[in-house]
Structures are given as C-alpha cells and as structure tokens.
Backbone as JSON, one array per atom type, in Angstrom:
{
  "sequence": "MTETAVTPDEVLGLLVGRIEEVLDLDADDVGADTRFDEDLHADSLDLVEMVEGVERSLRERGVSVALRDDELLTLRTVGEAAARIAAGASRQAPS",
  "N": [[83.5, -56.86, 151.34], [86.36, -55.69, 149.93], [88.69, -53.14, 150.81], [89.9, -50.57, 148.66], [93.51, -50.34, 147.93], [94.83, -48.12, 147.06], [93.9, -45.56, 144.81], [94.14, -45.11, 141.16], [94.34, -42.14, 140.57], [95.05, -41.49, 143.21], [98.14, -42.16, 142.78], [98.85, -41.5, 141.03], [98.69, -38.64, 141.36], [101.37, -38.38, 143.14], [103.22, -39.99, 141.13], [103.54, -37.73, 139.84], [104.27, -35.86, 141.46], [107.11, -37.11, 141.5], [108.02, -36.81, 138.8], [108.42, -34.8, 138.62], [110.0, -33.87, 140.68], [112.65, -35.28, 140.14], [113.07, -34.98, 137.16], [112.76, -32.84, 136.92], [111.15, -30.83, 136.31], [107.52, -28.7, 135.29], [105.3, -29.09, 137.18], [102.99, -28.9, 136.12], [103.44, -29.54, 133.58], [102.52, -32.32, 133.43], [100.28, -34.96, 132.59], [98.22, -37.79, 132.57], [98.18, -38.38, 130.16], [100.43, -37.88, 129.36], [103.53, -38.37, 127.6], [106.17, -41.29, 128.31], [108.79, -41.31, 127.18], [108.84, -39.62, 124.33], [107.61, -37.37, 125.48], [108.21, -36.55, 128.04], [110.63, -37.43, 127.64], [111.98, -39.19, 129.15], [114.56, -41.51, 130.41], [115.3, -44.95, 131.38], [115.84, -45.5, 133.55], [115.19, -43.54, 134.87], [112.78, -43.63, 134.98], [112.6, -46.17, 136.49], [113.71, -44.91, 139.0], [111.43, -42.45, 139.52], [109.1, -44.45, 139.89], [110.39, -45.86, 142.13], [110.13, -43.8, 143.8], [107.39, -43.16, 144.48], [106.93, -46.12, 145.3], [108.01, -46.02, 147.76], [107.21, -43.85, 149.0], [103.89, -44.86, 149.12], [104.57, -47.6, 150.81], [104.97, -45.9, 153.42], [102.35, -45.02, 153.81], [100.97, -47.57, 154.23], [101.15, -49.28, 152.42], [101.54, -51.71, 149.92], [103.5, -52.41, 147.06], [103.89, -53.95, 144.33], [105.65, -54.48, 141.57], [107.39, -55.05, 139.16], [110.88, -54.88, 137.36], [110.97, -55.41, 134.96], [108.45, -54.89, 133.87], [108.25, -51.97, 134.22], [109.38, -51.22, 132.36], [107.43, -51.47, 129.69], [105.99, -49.31, 130.32], [104.16, -47.11, 129.01], [102.93, -44.36, 129.25], [102.29, -41.7, 131.39], [99.39, -42.33, 132.93], [99.15, -44.67, 132.49], [100.94, -46.09, 133.95], [100.27, -44.83, 136.53], [97.97, -46.48, 136.68], [99.04, -49.49, 136.85], [100.49, -49.58, 138.75], [98.79, -48.97, 140.75], [97.27, -51.28, 140.63], [98.64, -53.08, 141.56], [99.09, -52.78, 143.85], [98.36, -53.48, 147.68], [96.96, -53.24, 150.48], [99.24, -53.61, 153.65], [99.29, -55.69, 156.57], [98.47, -54.1, 159.8], [101.7, -53.7, 161.87]],
  "CA": [[84.05, -56.02, 150.51], [87.59, -55.36, 150.31], [88.98, -51.65, 150.75], [91.06, -50.39, 147.81], [94.46, -50.03, 148.26], [95.26, -46.93, 146.57], [93.68, -45.57, 143.48], [95.22, -44.49, 140.22], [94.23, -40.71, 140.7], [95.86, -40.76, 144.04], [99.14, -42.86, 142.27], [98.83, -40.45, 139.72], [99.68, -36.99, 141.96], [102.76, -39.12, 143.67], [103.88, -40.15, 140.38], [103.85, -36.33, 138.77], [105.37, -35.24, 141.91], [108.1, -38.0, 141.58], [108.2, -36.76, 137.73], [108.37, -32.92, 138.91], [111.72, -34.12, 141.42], [113.54, -36.18, 138.95], [112.85, -34.44, 135.94], [112.97, -30.47, 137.39], [109.61, -30.08, 135.33], [106.85, -28.26, 136.12], [103.91, -30.89, 137.3], [101.54, -28.22, 135.27], [102.69, -29.8, 132.42], [102.53, -33.38, 133.06], [99.4, -35.28, 132.9], [97.9, -38.74, 132.3], [98.88, -38.84, 128.8], [101.94, -37.42, 128.83], [104.51, -40.09, 127.66], [107.84, -40.96, 129.43], [109.89, -41.36, 125.61], [108.4, -39.05, 123.69], [107.15, -36.22, 126.07], [109.49, -36.49, 129.2], [112.27, -37.96, 127.45], [112.76, -40.07, 130.35], [115.32, -43.15, 130.2], [114.83, -46.46, 131.91], [116.62, -44.89, 134.52], [114.34, -42.15, 135.42], [111.78, -44.22, 135.08], [113.06, -46.69, 137.64], [113.92, -43.43, 139.91], [110.04, -42.4, 140.15], [108.55, -45.1, 140.22], [110.7, -46.51, 143.36], [109.94, -42.95, 144.68], [106.29, -43.64, 144.47], [106.39, -47.25, 145.87], [108.47, -45.59, 149.01], [105.82, -43.14, 149.62], [102.89, -45.66, 149.51], [105.03, -48.34, 151.7], [105.01, -44.46, 154.02], [101.23, -45.06, 154.12], [100.88, -48.83, 154.38], [100.39, -49.44, 150.94], [102.93, -52.55, 149.62], [103.21, -52.23, 145.52], [104.58, -55.0, 143.69], [106.04, -53.56, 140.21], [108.7, -55.67, 138.78], [111.43, -53.16, 136.62], [111.16, -55.43, 133.91], [107.4, -54.21, 133.43], [108.22, -50.85, 134.07], [110.03, -50.98, 130.56], [106.3, -51.39, 129.08], [104.67, -48.41, 130.61], [104.14, -45.89, 127.77], [102.25, -42.99, 129.55], [102.09, -41.67, 133.44], [98.54, -42.69, 133.6], [99.61, -46.07, 132.19], [102.26, -46.32, 134.99], [99.39, -44.78, 138.1], [96.88, -47.68, 136.82], [99.67, -50.36, 136.91], [100.62, -49.3, 140.06], [97.4, -48.8, 141.93], [96.03, -51.89, 140.49], [99.71, -53.73, 142.19], [98.79, -52.57, 145.89], [98.12, -53.86, 148.68], [97.06, -53.04, 152.26], [99.7, -54.12, 154.37], [98.3, -55.46, 157.87], [99.09, -53.14, 160.45], [102.25, -54.74, 162.79]],
  "C": [[85.52, -55.52, 150.45], [87.97, -53.54, 149.95], [90.49, -51.43, 149.5], [92.18, -49.93, 148.08], [95.25, -48.53, 148.14], [94.53, -46.74, 145.2], [94.28, -44.85, 142.63], [95.28, -42.98, 140.14], [95.35, -40.63, 141.99], [97.53, -41.19, 143.65], [99.59, -41.64, 141.27], [99.77, -38.92, 140.11], [100.81, -37.9, 142.7], [103.33, -38.78, 142.59], [104.19, -38.87, 139.46], [104.42, -35.41, 139.87], [106.95, -35.51, 142.17], [108.56, -36.92, 139.98], [108.83, -35.24, 137.81], [109.75, -33.08, 139.6], [112.74, -34.82, 139.98], [114.06, -35.7, 137.79], [113.06, -33.34, 135.41], [111.9, -30.06, 136.4], [108.75, -29.75, 136.47], [106.07, -29.4, 136.57], [102.96, -30.05, 136.52], [101.99, -29.17, 133.82], [103.08, -31.28, 131.74], [101.45, -34.07, 133.13], [99.38, -37.26, 132.55], [98.17, -39.26, 130.91], [99.73, -38.36, 128.58], [102.86, -39.05, 128.72], [106.23, -39.92, 127.97], [108.89, -40.87, 127.97], [109.67, -40.09, 125.33], [107.86, -37.46, 124.57], [108.32, -35.62, 126.98], [111.26, -36.32, 128.82], [112.8, -38.32, 128.6], [113.46, -41.46, 130.12], [114.68, -44.16, 131.29], [115.16, -46.16, 133.49], [115.92, -44.06, 135.52], [113.36, -42.92, 135.49], [111.7, -45.16, 136.23], [113.21, -45.67, 139.07], [112.36, -43.16, 140.61], [108.86, -43.27, 140.16], [108.66, -46.0, 142.04], [110.3, -45.19, 144.63], [108.47, -42.99, 145.36], [106.08, -44.8, 145.46], [107.22, -47.19, 147.45], [107.23, -44.73, 149.52], [104.64, -43.96, 149.7], [103.67, -46.91, 150.61], [104.62, -47.13, 153.33], [103.2, -44.67, 154.84], [100.35, -46.82, 154.34], [100.53, -49.7, 153.77], [101.39, -50.74, 150.53], [102.26, -52.64, 147.93], [104.29, -53.32, 145.0], [104.48, -54.96, 142.53], [107.3, -54.38, 139.83], [109.3, -54.29, 137.87], [110.92, -53.88, 135.68], [109.06, -54.89, 132.88], [106.75, -52.96, 133.56], [108.61, -50.24, 132.68], [108.68, -51.07, 129.21], [105.44, -50.28, 129.13], [104.89, -47.25, 129.7], [103.96, -44.38, 128.63], [102.02, -42.93, 131.07], [100.72, -42.07, 133.78], [98.52, -44.19, 133.66], [100.47, -46.76, 133.54], [101.77, -46.26, 136.35], [98.76, -46.19, 137.84], [97.64, -48.85, 137.11], [100.01, -50.4, 138.38], [99.51, -49.46, 140.98], [96.95, -50.46, 141.67], [97.41, -53.47, 140.94], [99.49, -53.71, 143.41], [97.99, -52.93, 146.53], [97.93, -53.38, 149.76], [97.78, -53.77, 152.96], [98.82, -54.06, 155.83], [99.12, -55.0, 159.85], [100.08, -54.25, 161.45], [101.71, -54.28, 164.26]]
}
C-alpha cells in the first residue's frame, strides 16, 4: 500500500492561508465551494501566486506537486484546486 502524499483537506488549509495572504481576505470567508472568479474576484496571476505558494509549502514538507499553469485556468473553486493539487502530489524520496 502506498502512502498518500497529502490529502485534499491538508491542501485546502494551505490554499486558504495563501488566499488570505494574496487577496488580503479573512480565511473564515473562504471554503471549498468558494469560486475564484465570482466570489474572490481572483485573476489568473492571483491564482498562479496562490498555487505556487502551496506548492512551495508542500515541497518544504517533502511533497512534490506537478500542476501545469494551463490546468490552473480550468479550476473554478477552492475545493477543486485543493483536490487537483493533492491528486498531483507525490512524496519525494529522502536525499
């Protein structure tokens, strides 16, 4: 059995924290169903900055994430982004 690199809930927590920083919003106002465009008014650059911050945090934990920028543009909700990031994550071998 392989170990899950990271769960969608873990990624959701990281992502909400990044949204709070990048968009200067209260984390209590952001949930899995929050839409990037309609609710957060986040543009593509905001989205890239948020996801790159999550990827950086995961790398610090030894988790590699492979999410292409063109995939980012298809993400509508915070929960969808968390699930997609978690699905593309894998544990890095210790060096």
